[in-house]
C-alpha positions, 0 to 999 in steps of 0.5 A: 617831744613825741617818741615814735615806736619802732616799726618792722618793715612794711612789705609790698607784694607786686611789681616795683614798677607799679606806681601804686607800689612805688608811691606807697613805698615812698610814702612809707620810707617817709614815715621812717619805716623800711619798705620791701618789695617782693617783686612778683613781675620779675619772679623767678627770672630775676627775683630770688626767693627761698622758702625752708620748712620753718614758718619763718624760713623766708629768704629774699635776694639773699636776705633772711626776712623777718617777720614783717610789720604789715604787708600790701598785696597788690598782685602775684602776676599769676597768669600770662594775661595779667596786666604787665605781664609779657609772656606771648613769646613763651606761650607761643613757643610752649603754652603748656610748659608756660602755664605749668611754670605760672602755676608753680610761681603762683603756688610758691608765692601764695605760700609765702603770703600764707606763712605771713598770715599764719604768723598774724601779720596784717595783710591788705588783703588776707588770703583768708578773703580769697574765696569770697572775692570772685563776683559770683561768690561775692554778690551772693554773700552780699545779697544773703546779707541783705545788701542791695545788688542787681539781679545777675545771671552768670551762665553758659546757657543760651535758654537761661539768657534768653529768659533772663532778658525777656522784657528789659534792658540787660547789660553783659561783661566778662565773668572775671572782668577785664573788658568793657560792659556792654548792653545786650541787643537783639542781635546778641540773642540770635542762635549764632551769637549765643553759641559763643557761650559754648567757649566761655560763660558770660556775666548778664546783669539788669542794666542800671542807668544811674550814676557810678559811685566809688567808695573806699573803705580802710580798716573799717572806715570810709575814707572817701565816697566819690561820684563818677560823672559819665555818659557811658555805660561803663565809666572806665576811661569815660570819666567827665569828672570825678567829685567827692560827696557825702554818702547817705548814712544808710548806704554808708553803713551798707559799705562798711557791712559789705567790706566785713561780709567780703572780709576786706581790710582795704577796698574800693567798691563800685555801686551804681544806681538803678532805675528806682534811685537805689545804689546797688553794689557791683563789685568790692575790688581787693586791690583797687587803683587809687592814684588816678582817684586822688589826681581827679578828685583831690582825695589823699587815698595814697596817704591815708593807705600808707599811714594805715600800713605804718600804724600796723607796722609799729611795735608797741612800746611796753 
């Protein structure tokens, strides 16, 4: 008879109504390990959180939290534009106070997670990787490591856009994401259209016409590689089918290296094939969706991630 090692609780940071958290928590508890949720969507209106001066001085809804075994960081719900947040009425009433409240909320939550990282708790993903995850940093780090990325320009300078777009097809999208990728057309290069850059910078990228690929890396291992069949420039909501396939060995090595460069224990990375057939990195997601891929492709990303969280939480038996 095999005796399981005891385990500390697995802790989830995000909304308990998020299916990715609720399903993971359910799987973790099926392994006989307690799952706790710091509900960042209901904080501070409902969730009660207190920190004292000691590193382990953490009280959640009246319960003093011991050191967790592992942590899954899904979302701080740190901004009025975050998916699931409904702050329209508060913003309309007093936008300045609302933004200050979100700032204070986020600072405390990051302080909470930072304490656990300082204790050595395994985080999926660590705060230490935060500065590497914005795409203007991420792609530069990947390129510097010799990994294939598309030619990209982040700018608010109309002349820089015209130079970048001269003689080739270009895609454009928000710097942060959250909107569909579109192809740059002649109408987008007019003076009136480019004046919109005065409001916010935009990402411009060489357009890659090939297939879309999603690769999941967990604890230094590729656990799924998927081909997404779509005729749209942006596959999101336009998937015709999703199928598993084996990565070429060199691409697999590049994916593992990319996760290492960005500092992510857990990531879903998007690659796209260029006109010459090379798969290039578009993004490494620090909190990727996975339930939809499980449903469409028959993978078990949910189970593999739950088991990783439980393994990290197990206390070795002397």
